[in-house]
DOZA-35808 format. One record per residue (C-alpha): x, y, z; residue number from 1; residue in one letter. Coordinates in steps of 0.2 Angstrom, whole numbers, plus 2048, in hexadecimal, padded with zeros to 3 digits. Layout:
{node {X, Y, Z}, NUM, 'a'}
...
//
This chain:
{node {0EC, E58, E5E}, 1, 'm'}
{node {0E8, E46, E60}, 2, 'l'}
{node {0D5, E4B, E5F}, 3, 'a'}
{node {0D6, E52, E4F}, 4, 'h'}
{node {0E2, E46, E4A}, 5, 'w'}
{node {0D5, E35, E4D}, 6, 'l'}
{node {0C7, E44, E45}, 7, 't'}
{node {0D2, E43, E35}, 8, 't'}
{node {0D5, E30, E35}, 9, 'v'}
{node {0C2, E2D, E36}, 10, 'l'}
{node {0BD, E39, E27}, 11, 'a'}
{node {0CA, E33, E1D}, 12, 't'}
{node {0C0, E21, E20}, 13, 'f'}
{node {0AE, E28, E20}, 14, 'v'}
{node {0B2, E30, E0E}, 15, 'g'}
{node {0BD, E24, E07}, 16, 'l'}
{node {0B1, E14, E0D}, 17, 'l'}
{node {0A4, E15, E01}, 18, 'p'}
{node {0AE, E1B, DF3}, 19, 'i'}
{node {0B9, E0B, DF3}, 20, 'v'}
{node {0AA, E01, DF7}, 21, 'n'}
{node {0B3, DEE, DFD}, 22, 'p'}
{node {0A3, DE6, DFB}, 23, 'f'}
{node {0A1, DE7, DE9}, 24, 's'}
{node {0B2, DE3, DE7}, 25, 't'}
{node {0AF, DD2, DF2}, 26, 'a'}
{node {0A2, DCC, DE6}, 27, 'v'}
{node {0B2, DCD, DD7}, 28, 'v'}
{node {0BE, DC7, DE0}, 29, 'f'}
{node {0B3, DB8, DE6}, 30, 'l'}
{node {0AF, DB7, DD2}, 31, 'a'}
{node {0C1, DB8, DCB}, 32, 'l'}
{node {0C8, DAE, DD9}, 33, 't'}
{node {0BA, DA0, DDB}, 34, 'a'}
{node {0C7, D90, DD3}, 35, 'r'}
{node {0D6, D98, DE0}, 36, 'l'}
{node {0DC, D8C, DED}, 37, 's'}
{node {0DA, D93, DFE}, 38, 'e'}
{node {0EB, D9A, E01}, 39, 'p'}
{node {0EE, DA1, DF1}, 40, 'e'}
{node {0DC, DAC, DF1}, 41, 'r'}
{node {0E2, DB3, E03}, 42, 'r'}
{node {0F2, DB9, DF9}, 43, 'r'}
{node {0E9, DC2, DEC}, 44, 'q'}
{node {0DE, DCB, DF9}, 45, 'a'}
{node {0ED, DD0, E03}, 46, 'a'}
{node {0F7, DD7, DF4}, 47, 'l'}
{node {0E9, DDE, DEE}, 48, 'a'}
{node {0E5, DE9, DFD}, 49, 'c'}
{node {0F9, DEB, DFE}, 50, 'l'}
{node {0F7, DF3, DEE}, 51, 'y'}
{node {0EB, DFC, DF1}, 52, 'a'}
{node {0F3, E07, E00}, 53, 't'}
{node {102, E08, DF5}, 54, 'g'}
{node {0F8, E11, DE8}, 55, 'v'}
{node {0ED, E1C, DF3}, 56, 'l'}
{node {0FD, E20, DFD}, 57, 'w'}
{node {106, E26, DEE}, 58, 'v'}
{node {0F6, E2E, DE8}, 59, 'f'}
{node {0F8, E38, DFA}, 60, 'l'}
{node {108, E3E, DFC}, 61, 'f'}
{node {10C, E41, DEA}, 62, 'a'}
{node {0FD, E42, DE0}, 63, 'g'}
{node {0FB, E52, DDC}, 64, 'a'}
{node {10B, E50, DD4}, 65, 'l'}
{node {10C, E40, DCA}, 66, 'i'}
{node {0FB, E47, DC3}, 67, 'm'}
{node {104, E58, DBE}, 68, 'r'}
{node {113, E4F, DB8}, 69, 'f'}
{node {10A, E44, DAA}, 70, 'f'}
{node {0FC, E51, DA8}, 71, 'g'}
{node {0F0, E42, DAC}, 72, 'i'}
{node {0DE, E48, DB3}, 73, 's'}
{node {0D0, E41, DBE}, 74, 'i'}
{node {0C6, E3D, DAE}, 75, 'p'}
{node {0D3, E34, DA4}, 76, 's'}
{node {0D5, E2A, DB3}, 77, 'l'}
{node {0C2, E27, DB3}, 78, 'r'}
{node {0C3, E22, DA2}, 79, 'i'}
{node {0D5, E17, DA4}, 80, 'a'}
{node {0CE, E0D, DB3}, 81, 'g'}
{node {0BA, E0C, DA9}, 82, 'g'}
{node {0C6, E02, D9B}, 83, 'l'}
{node {0CD, DF6, DA5}, 84, 'i'}
{node {0BE, DF2, DAF}, 85, 'v'}
{node {0B5, DF0, D9D}, 86, 'a'}
{node {0C4, DE4, D99}, 87, 'r'}
{node {0C1, DD9, DA8}, 88, 'i'}
{node {0AD, DDA, DA7}, 89, 'g'}
{node {0AE, DD3, D94}, 90, 'f'}
{node {0BC, DC4, D9A}, 91, 'a'}
{node {0AE, DBF, DA7}, 92, 'm'}
{node {09F, DBF, D9B}, 93, 'l'}
{node {0AA, DB2, D91}, 94, 'a'}
{node {0B6, DA9, D99}, 95, 'p'}
{node {0C1, D9E, D8F}, 96, 's'}
{node {0C5, D8E, D92}, 97, 'd'}
{node {0D2, D8B, D83}, 98, 'a'}
{node {0E0, D86, D8E}, 99, 'd'}
{node {0DB, D81, D9D}, 100, 'g'}
{node {0E2, D90, DA6}, 101, 'a'}
{node {0D2, D94, DAF}, 102, 't'}
{node {0CA, D85, DB3}, 103, 'a'}
{node {0DB, D86, DC2}, 104, 't'}
{node {0E1, D95, DC3}, 105, 'a'}
{node {0DF, DA8, DBC}, 106, 'p'}
{node {0E9, DAE, DAF}, 107, 'r'}
{node {0F4, DBC, DB6}, 108, 't'}
{node {0F4, DC3, DC8}, 109, 'd'}
{node {0E4, DCA, DCC}, 110, 'i'}
{node {0EA, DD6, DDE}, 111, 'a'}
{node {0EF, DE4, DD2}, 112, 'f'}
{node {0E4, DE3, DC5}, 113, 't'}
{node {0D4, DE6, DC5}, 114, 'p'}
{node {0D5, DE4, DD8}, 115, 'l'}
{node {0DF, DEF, DE0}, 116, 'a'}
{node {0DC, DF9, DD2}, 117, 'm'}
{node {0D3, E01, DCB}, 118, 'p'}
{node {0C4, DF6, DD9}, 119, 'm'}
{node {0CA, DFD, DEA}, 120, 'l'}
{node {0D6, E0B, DE3}, 121, 's'}
{node {0CD, E13, DD3}, 122, 'g'}
{node {0CA, E24, DCD}, 123, 'p'}
{node {0BF, E27, DDB}, 124, 'g'}
{node {0C9, E21, DE8}, 125, 's'}
{node {0DA, E2B, DE1}, 126, 'i'}
{node {0CE, E3C, DDF}, 127, 'a'}
{node {0CA, E3A, DF2}, 128, 'v'}
{node {0DA, E37, DF7}, 129, 't'}
{node {0E0, E46, DEC}, 130, 'i'}
{node {0D4, E51, DF2}, 131, 'g'}
{node {0D6, E4C, E06}, 132, 'm'}
{node {0E9, E50, E04}, 133, 'a'}
{node {0E6, E61, DFB}, 134, 'a'}
{node {0DE, E66, E0C}, 135, 'g'}
{node {0EA, E5F, E17}, 136, 'a'}
{node {0F5, E6D, E20}, 137, 'k'}
{node {103, E64, E28}, 138, 's'}
{node {10B, E53, E26}, 139, 'a'}
{node {101, E4B, E35}, 140, 'w'}
{node {0F2, E51, E2D}, 141, 'e'}
{node {0FA, E44, E21}, 142, 'h'}
{node {0FE, E38, E2C}, 143, 'l'}
{node {0ED, E36, E30}, 144, 'a'}
{node {0E5, E36, E20}, 145, 'i'}
{node {0F1, E26, E1C}, 146, 'a'}
{node {0ED, E1C, E2A}, 147, 'a'}
{node {0D9, E22, E25}, 148, 'g'}
{node {0DD, E19, E15}, 149, 'i'}
{node {0E6, E09, E1E}, 150, 'a'}
{node {0D7, E06, E28}, 151, 'l'}
{node {0CC, E08, E19}, 152, 'v'}
{node {0D6, DFB, E11}, 153, 'v'}
{node {0D7, DF0, E21}, 154, 'a'}
{node {0C3, DEF, E21}, 155, 'v'}
{node {0C6, DEB, E0C}, 156, 's'}
{node {0D2, DDE, E13}, 157, 'w'}
{node {0C5, DD6, E1F}, 158, 'g'}
{node {0B9, DD5, E13}, 159, 'v'}
{node {0C2, DCC, E05}, 160, 'l'}
{node {0C5, DBF, E10}, 161, 'r'}
{node {0B3, DBD, E14}, 162, 's'}
{node {0AE, DBB, E02}, 163, 'a'}
{node {0B4, DAA, E03}, 164, 'r'}
{node {0A3, DA3, E0D}, 165, 'a'}
{node {099, DA9, DFF}, 166, 'v'}
{node {0A3, D9B, DF5}, 167, 'k'}
{node {09C, D8C, DFD}, 168, 'g'}
{node {08C, D90, DFB}, 169, 'f'}
{node {08C, D97, DEA}, 170, 'l'}
{node {095, D87, DE5}, 171, 'g'}
{node {09A, D84, DD2}, 172, 'e'}
{node {08A, D88, DC9}, 173, 'q'}
{node {088, D97, DD3}, 174, 'g'}
{node {099, D9F, DD2}, 175, 'i'}
{node {09C, D9D, DBF}, 176, 'd'}
{node {087, DA8, DBD}, 177, 'a'}
{node {090, DB3, DC9}, 178, 'l'}
{node {0A0, DB5, DC1}, 179, 't'}
{node {094, DB7, DAE}, 180, 'r'}
{node {089, DC5, DBA}, 181, 'i'}
{node {098, DCE, DC0}, 182, 'm'}
{node {0A1, DCF, DB0}, 183, 'g'}
{node {093, DD7, DAB}, 184, 'f'}
{node {091, DE3, DB6}, 185, 'l'}
{node {0A3, DE7, DB6}, 186, 'l'}
{node {09F, DEB, DA2}, 187, 'v'}
{node {092, DFA, DAA}, 188, 'c'}
{node {09F, DFE, DB7}, 189, 'i'}
{node {0AB, E01, DAA}, 190, 'g'}
{node {09F, E09, D9C}, 191, 'v'}
{node {09A, E14, DAD}, 192, 'q'}
{node {0AB, E1A, DAE}, 193, 'f'}
{node {0AE, E1E, D9E}, 194, 'i'}
{node {09E, E28, D9B}, 195, 'g'}
{node {0A5, E31, DAC}, 196, 'i'}
{node {0B4, E34, DA6}, 197, 'g'}
{node {0AF, E3B, D95}, 198, 'v'}
{node {0A3, E46, D9A}, 199, 'i'}
{node {0AE, E4F, DA8}, 200, 'd'}
{node {0BA, E52, D97}, 201, 'v'}
{node {0AC, E5B, D8F}, 202, 'v'}
{node {0A6, E64, D9B}, 203, 's'}
{node {0B7, E6C, DA0}, 204, 'n'}
{node {0B7, E7F, D9E}, 205, 'e'}
{node {0C5, E7C, D91}, 206, 'r'}
{node {0BE, E6F, D89}, 207, 'v'}
{node {0AE, E79, D86}, 208, 'l'}
{node {0B4, E89, D83}, 209, 'g'}
{node {0BE, E80, D72}, 210, 'a'}
{node {0AE, E7A, D6C}, 211, 'i'}
{node {0A4, E89, D6E}, 212, 'l'}
{node {0B3, E93, D64}, 213, 'e'}
{node {0B3, E86, D58}, 214, 'a'}
{node {0A0, E89, D55}, 215, 'l'}
{node {0A3, E9B, D55}, 216, 'a'}
{node {0AF, E9A, D47}, 217, 'r'}
{node {0A3, E8D, D3F}, 218, 'v'}
{node {094, E9C, D40}, 219, 'r'}
{node {09F, EA6, D3A}, 220, 'g'}
{node {0A5, E9F, D2A}, 221, 'g'}
{node {093, E9D, D26}, 222, 'a'}
//
């Protein structure tokens, strides 16, 4: 029993960690929090990990129900996440200092968006979590998956905390360049999310069926 439980925890950890990919999030975290004080940076990292855990746990225990209730599909999550990531990326590409807000602190709390969602607990992580929940056959397996998620987030927290060591090495000019580079990459990631979501929607059997029926009617009328 214990061996199976630990195996499920390890399988969740191994399957989810590459999707969460805290190392790419750490670079974004560094760019977005470059001008924050150390206590505030730690607070943002801790909150982001708490939010990400909460999001994944909610989808673990009630994900299928939530998706069915609101009629949300995984492609829709991908498109929405892509729009959010692209918006943050554009803001990082062309930062505005008109009111001086960006010189001292971010205008909004970044712990939930974009760090927790969609970076740490994005569409891919949610899809994997829902898939694991569907394969769980008992409450113990659900708890094992929840423990695996907590372990992944704990690793993510450690990675985000260690990102501060890079700040002293890069300096202000390096941080500014990194912010713009990461902004461009975030726009690319957002566009990729949107593209994959659109492809998933278009390749859906019902959508393809509707397109084929419409083409058949057009040909028949011609």
